[in-house]
C-alpha positions in Angstrom: 128.7 34.0 -3.2 128.0 36.2 -5.9 126.4 34.9 -9.5 125.8 38.0 -11.9 126.2 40.5 -9.1 123.7 38.4 -6.9 124.8 37.4 -3.5 123.2 33.8 -3.4 123.4 33.4 0.1 121.7 36.6 0.9 119.0 35.6 -1.7 118.6 32.4 -0.2 118.2 33.6 3.5 115.5 36.3 2.4 113.7 33.8 0.5 113.4 31.5 3.0 112.5 34.3 5.6 109.5 35.0 3.3 108.3 31.3 3.0 108.5 30.9 6.8 106.7 34.4 7.3 104.1 33.5 4.8 103.6 29.9 6.6 103.5 31.7 10.1 100.8 34.0 8.7 98.9 31.4 7.1 99.0 29.1 10.2 97.8 32.2 12.1 94.8 32.8 10.0 93.8 29.1 9.8 94.1 28.8 13.5 92.3 31.9 14.1 89.3 31.3 11.8 87.9 28.1 12.6 85.3 28.0 9.7 87.5 28.7 7.0 88.1 26.1 4.4 91.2 24.6 4.3 92.5 22.1 1.4 91.8 18.6 2.0 95.0 15.7 1.1 93.9 15.5 -2.2 93.6 19.4 -2.8 97.2 19.8 -1.2 98.5 17.1 -3.4 97.2 19.0 -6.6 98.8 22.2 -5.0 102.0 20.5 -4.6 101.9 19.2 -8.3 101.1 22.6 -9.6 104.1 24.0 -7.6 106.4 21.5 -9.1 105.2 22.0 -12.5 105.6 25.7 -12.4 109.2 25.1 -11.2 109.7 22.5 -13.9 108.4 25.1 -16.5 111.0 27.9 -14.8 113.8 25.8 -14.5 113.4 23.1 -17.3 117.1 22.0 -17.3 116.9 21.2 -13.1 115.6 17.9 -13.3 113.0 18.6 -10.9 110.5 16.0 -10.1 107.4 15.6 -8.2 108.4 13.1 -5.0 105.2 11.7 -3.9 
């Protein structure tokens, strides 16, 4: 499926690959650096809220809401 010349399926698969790759790299970094500071639960919630807020600003008509 294409929209405006963009292959949507390919774009979604590429984005999923990038997110999963970044996640695996981050997991590796955290698991191999015991003394690294990681976000606590409150900080993770704040990060989640910021990401949702950024998406709401980018896609204001999408009805994106923070699901706690």
